C-alpha positions in Angstrom: 128.4 67.1 141.5 131.1 64.5 141.0 128.5 61.6 141.4 126.2 63.2 138.8 129.2 63.7 136.4 130.3 60.0 136.7 126.7 58.8 136.4 126.1 60.8 133.2 129.4 59.7 131.7 129.0 56.0 132.4 125.3 55.1 132.4 123.0 58.1 131.9 119.9 55.9 131.3 120.1 54.6 134.9 120.1 57.5 137.5 121.9 55.4 140.2 123.6 58.6 141.5 120.3 60.0 142.8 119.8 57.4 145.6 123.5 57.6 146.4 123.4 61.3 146.8 120.2 61.0 148.9 122.0 58.5 151.2 125.1 60.8 151.5 122.8 63.7 152.4 120.9 61.7 155.0 124.1 60.5 156.6 125.5 64.1 156.7 122.4 65.4 158.2 122.2 62.7 160.9 125.9 63.3 161.9 125.4 67.1 162.1 122.3 66.6 164.3 124.5 64.8 166.8 124.3 61.2 165.8 127.3 58.9 165.6 130.8 59.0 167.0 132.3 60.8 169.0 129.5 61.1 171.5 131.4 63.8 173.3 130.6 66.2 170.5 127.0 65.2 169.9 125.4 68.1 171.8 127.7 70.7 170.3 127.0 69.4 166.8 123.3 69.6 167.5 123.4 73.1 168.8 125.6 74.4 166.0 123.3 72.9 163.4 120.4 74.9 164.8 117.8 72.7 163.2 115.2 73.8 165.8 111.4 73.3 165.2 109.4 76.5 164.7 105.7 77.3 164.7 103.6 77.1 161.6 103.1 80.9 161.3 106.8 81.3 161.5 107.3 78.8 158.7 104.6 80.6 156.6 106.1 84.1 157.0 109.6 82.8 156.5 108.6 81.4 153.2 106.6 84.5 152.1 109.6 86.8 153.0 112.1 84.5 151.4 110.1 84.0 148.3 109.7 87.8 147.8 113.4 88.1 148.3 114.1 85.4 145.7 112.0 87.3 143.1 114.0 90.5 144.0 117.3 88.7 143.7 116.3 87.3 140.3 115.6 90.9 139.2 119.0 92.1 140.5 120.8 89.2 138.7 119.2 90.0 135.4 119.9 93.7 135.7 123.5 93.1 136.7 124.1 90.8 133.7 122.9 93.6 131.4 124.9 96.4 133.1 128.2 94.5 133.4 129.6 92.4 130.5 130.4 89.0 131.9 129.9 85.4 131.0 126.6 83.9 132.1 126.1 80.9 134.2 126.0 78.4 131.4 124.2 75.2 132.4 125.1 71.7 131.1 123.3 70.7 127.9 120.5 68.4 129.2 119.4 67.5 125.7 122.2 64.9 125.5 120.8 62.9 128.4 117.4 61.2 129.2 114.9 63.7 130.5 113.9 61.4 133.4 117.5 61.2 134.6 118.1 65.0 134.3 114.8 65.7 136.1 115.7 63.4 139.0 119.2 65.0 139.3 117.6 68.5 139.3 115.2 67.5 142.1 118.1 66.0 144.0 120.3 69.0 143.4 117.6 71.3 144.7 117.8 69.3 148.0 121.5 68.8 148.4 122.6 72.5 148.1 119.9 73.9 150.4 120.5 71.3 153.2 124.3 71.4 152.9 124.6 75.2 152.6 122.1 76.1 155.3 123.7 73.6 157.7 127.2 74.9 157.0 126.7 78.7 156.5 123.5 79.5 158.5 124.0 76.7 161.0 127.5 76.0 162.1 129.2 79.2 160.7 126.6 81.7 161.8 126.0 80.0 165.1 129.7 80.3 165.9 129.9 83.9 164.7 126.9 84.9 166.8 128.9 83.9 169.9 131.6 86.4 169.0 129.7 89.2 167.3 126.3 90.9 167.3 123.8 88.9 165.3 123.6 91.4 162.3 127.4 91.4 162.0 127.4 87.6 162.2 124.8 87.5 159.3 127.0 89.8 157.2 130.2 87.8 157.8 128.5 84.4 157.0 127.0 86.0 153.9 130.5 87.0 152.8 131.7 83.5 153.2 128.6 82.3 151.3 129.5 84.6 148.4 133.1 83.5 148.4 132.0 79.9 148.2 130.6 80.6 144.8 133.8 81.9 143.3 133.8 78.8 141.1 131.4 80.8 138.9 134.1 83.4 138.3 135.5 86.4 140.3 132.8 88.8 139.1 131.6 91.4 141.6 128.0 91.6 140.3 127.5 87.9 140.8 129.3 88.0 144.2 127.0 90.9 145.2 123.8 88.9 144.5 125.2 85.8 146.3 126.0 88.1 149.3 122.4 89.5 149.3 121.1 85.9 149.1 123.2 85.0 152.1 121.8 88.0 154.0 118.2 86.9 153.1 118.8 83.3 154.3 120.9 84.4 157.3 118.2 86.8 158.4 115.6 84.1 158.4 117.9 81.9 160.5 118.6 84.8 162.9 114.9 85.8 163.4 113.6 82.2 163.7 116.7 80.8 165.6 116.5 77.8 163.2 117.8 76.9 159.7 114.7 74.8 158.9 112.5 77.6 157.6 115.3 78.7 155.2 115.6 75.4 153.5 112.4 75.5 151.4 113.2 79.2 150.5 116.7 78.1 149.4 115.2 75.3 147.4 112.8 77.8 145.7 115.8 80.0 144.9 117.8 77.3 143.3 114.8 76.0 141.2 114.0 79.6 140.1 117.5 80.5 139.0 118.1 77.1 137.3 114.9 77.2 135.3 114.1 80.9 134.8 117.3 82.9 135.1 120.6 81.2 134.4 119.5 79.4 131.2 118.9 82.8 129.6 122.2 84.5 130.7 124.1 83.8 127.5 121.5 85.5 125.3 121.3 88.8 127.3 122.9 91.8 125.9 124.6 94.7 127.7 122.6 97.9 127.7 125.7 100.0 126.8 125.9 98.2 123.5 122.3 97.9 122.4 120.4 100.2 124.7 117.9 99.3 127.4 114.8 97.6 126.2 111.4 97.2 128.0 112.4 94.0 129.7 115.4 95.7 131.3 113.2 98.3 133.0 110.7 95.7 134.0 113.4 93.7 135.7 114.8 96.8 137.4 111.3 97.6 138.7 110.9 93.9 139.8 114.1 94.2 141.8 113.0 97.5 143.5 109.4 96.6 144.2 110.0 93.1 145.5 112.9 94.4 147.7 110.4 96.7 149.5 107.8 93.9 149.8 110.5 91.5 151.1 111.6 94.0 153.7 108.0 94.5 154.9 107.6 90.7 155.0 110.8 90.3 157.0 109.5 92.9 159.5 106.3 90.8 159.9 108.4 87.7 160.3 110.3 89.3 163.1 107.0 90.1 164.9 105.6 86.6 164.4 108.8 84.9 165.5 109.0 87.2 168.6 105.4 86.4 169.5 106.1 82.7 169.0 109.1 82.8 171.3 107.1 84.7 173.9 104.3 82.2 173.9 106.7 79.4 174.1 108.5 80.9 177.1 105.2 81.7 178.8 104.1 78.1 178.2 107.3 76.7 179.6 107.1 79.0 182.7 103.5 78.1 183.2 104.2 74.4 182.9 107.1 74.7 185.4 104.9 76.6 187.9 102.1 74.1 187.5 104.5 71.2 188.1 105.7 72.9 191.2 102.1 73.4 192.5 101.3 69.8 191.8 104.5 68.6 193.5 103.7 70.8 196.6 100.1 69.4 196.7 101.4 65.9 196.5 103.9 66.5 199.3 101.1 68.1 201.5 98.8 65.1 201.0 101.5 62.6 201.8 102.4 64.5 205.0 
């Protein structure tokens, strides 16, 4: 954020901050994956990051479940802003700057937050918590931390509630898949959705207690309810797919080990 602010204040026509942010993100990711000094902590860093590869069906169902959850969360956010009077998430006025520069910064921002937040909250934080608590409890605690990290948008319980639910959605994906990788594209989708379709309209929404509930309010309430049910069903399917993937992986590993032992015994017999 600081790099973008300096870039826009000094030379908005040249988006030099974008490659700088990309380089910083790459360096952070490499270090968290176990690269660099000190080597004594490399393995611990890699394990806590939990950037484990997953199967294609697991990726697909993670995205389906997460996308349905994002739509539900957007509905909750809009309904909350019309039930509780509070300032909206006002975005910077992009009309003052070149469209190309702002587009690049939006794309870069949709990468920085998902990678950094998934690594910190669903990777390091949740991995450590799962060593001390049952996994559902670890997801809840990491989601509380995730919500508190967004207090810069104001100490407003409706917003904190939606951020907490978003943390639960992302944390559940990490828990079911044992990896933060499937949650990153879902997080990116969430950021882009809220930046372009939700937050920009916050200042114009009116509280239902002052002007009454219009048709759009009830549509968004139905959106939140229906897509919550769909998301829960998709998460259940994700749990089945991930469990099957782990079972197949374990069977393959066991079979590979057994085959290796047979081959070794056969080689020893021939040599004798």
